[in-house]
N, C-alpha and C positions, 0 to 999 in steps of 0.2 A: 505493499500499501506507500501511493507517493505521498509525502508530508507535505503538509499544509503551511503557508510560512503566513507567517505574522505582516500583518499589512509594514512596519516599518522595517522589515528583514527584507519583503519587496523590495521597497523604494531604494534600500542598500544597495543591491544588485546593480543597479541604475546609474547610481552616485559613484564615480572613480574614485578612489583610495589613493592619496597624493603616497608615493615612493620617490627614494632619491636612491641616484645612482652612487654607488659603491667605489668599486669597481669594474676596471671595463679592459678587455684583451681580444685581440683576432687571432681566430681558428687557424681559418684558411683565407683564402683572397675574397670571398664572400661572406662567411658567418664569422660573429661577433659574439663574444660571452660576457656577458652583463650581470654584476650581482650589483642587486637592487633591498631597499629596505623602506620598508610601511615606514612612514613618517610616526604614525602613531605609536612605530617602537612594536608593537605587537607581530606574532609570526600571523604569516598568510594562510596557515590552517590546512593544505593542502594534502593531497596525497597523491604516490607515483604515478604518474601519464595522465594530470589532469594538467588543464590551459587555464592565462589568462585575456583578459584584453588590453592591449596597454594603450595609452594612449598623448599622444603629444600633443598639449595645449593648444589649441587654434586651428590643428587639423586635422585627423579622426585618428581613428584608431582599430587594431589589428590582433587578430588570433596570434599569442602565442606561447607553444609547449613550456611549461615548467619542467627544466634539466638538471633540477638538483632535488634531494630528498628534503625534509625538514630539519632544520637544524637548529643549535640552542642558541646563534647568537641571531637568529629572526632575519638573515639573510635567505635572499635566493637566488635561483639562477635561470635567464631565457638564455639561449641561443636562436640567435636572429640573423638571417640570414636577407641581405638586402634587394629587394624586389619591388620596394616602390617607395613611393613618399613615407610614410610612416617608417618603416624598415629602412629609409635609410637616412631619417631624420633621428632613428634609435642608434644607427652606426657613427653619427655623430657628434651625440650627446657628452660632455665630460662628466667625469665624478663631480657630483654636490647637485647637480642638475637634477632636478626636478620629471616623471612622468604621473599619468594617471592608470592606475591599474585597476581592474573589475575581475569580480572571480575570487576563487577557482572557479571553475566550470570541466565539466565531462565526467564523468562516471570513474576514470583513471582505471587501473590495473587491479583485477580483486589479491591484493596483496596478503589477507590474511588467509582465502581460499589457494592460495600457493602455497602455504606455510607446509612444509616436511614432502613437500614434491621437488624431483629435480625438475630445471628448469633450463630449456632453451630459447635463446632469443634472438630474432632477427632483422637485421635493420640494412637497409639503404640509403648513402648517402645524409643527410639532414633527419633521416626518420630516426636516427639512434639519439639525439636529442631526448626525446622524452622516455625513451629505455631508460638513457641514464639517471633518469630519476629511480628506478627500478630499481636498474643496480646499484644505486647507494643506498639504498632502503635495504635490499639483499644482504650486502655486504656488512650495514651497522648490523642487522638483525642475523648474522650469518647462521649459526644456531639452529635458525627456525627453516631454516632452505636445507632443499638437497644440494647435488650439482648445479652448478651455473654455468652453463655454456652458451659461448656469444658467438653468431656468427654475424658478418659487416661487410661491407665493400663500398665502395665509391667509383665514381666512373673513370677518376684519375686519383695513385697516390695524394696528392697535395690537397686533394679533397677530401682526405678520412678524419673523421671530427673527434678530439679528444684524444687523438696519438698518445699526448705523454701520459695519459691516466691509463694508458692500459697495461703497463709494466706494476701498477701499483694492485690495478685489478687481479691479477695475476698469481699476486703473491697469496699464499693460505692466511689465512688470518688466526691471530691466536688463538688455541683451544678449537680450530677444527681443521679436519682432515685433507682440507681440497679449497683452493679460491675460484675464481671462475677462469674456465676452460675456454681454451677457440684455437681454430686452426691456424694457417701462414695466413698473413693478410692479404688481397691481390685485389689490384684494383681490377673492375667489371670494366668490361667495353662493349661497344654497340656493334 
């Protein structure tokens, strides 16, 4: 049964929460990783696989997948591919500047239902961004999940996302027999 929202909760879904850019770095020639914190200091409260609507004040908004698990410092990360006006403006943001955030939206991945199971995660290109939130969640709660296997690729090797994190993902976590596994990474060609 679907939960009925109170009038004030419904209104809040339509009003962006100001969020401050705390850090940013380029991942590839077209993808930038943004670290944000809601101005009110509260955590976003998202589940792995959910997304937010990000607005640049004076422009419009765009849906962007959250690519990090929940964090103690209440920051969250978005992987933004430069595609249009909003994403182009997000690529130009400097730390300390604000955006509007609505959400989180979507059902996300059923992490609780996946507990105790072996997981095979498959992604291509930007599709790794929402899976990264699930990978981080699984690694943070390693004892709850079976084997993790990641199969991912991109059109060109230079387009592979989160390359610097792969060695960390592959390391066994304390108290667990294994870490995320994956085959040799190869670029996918047309």
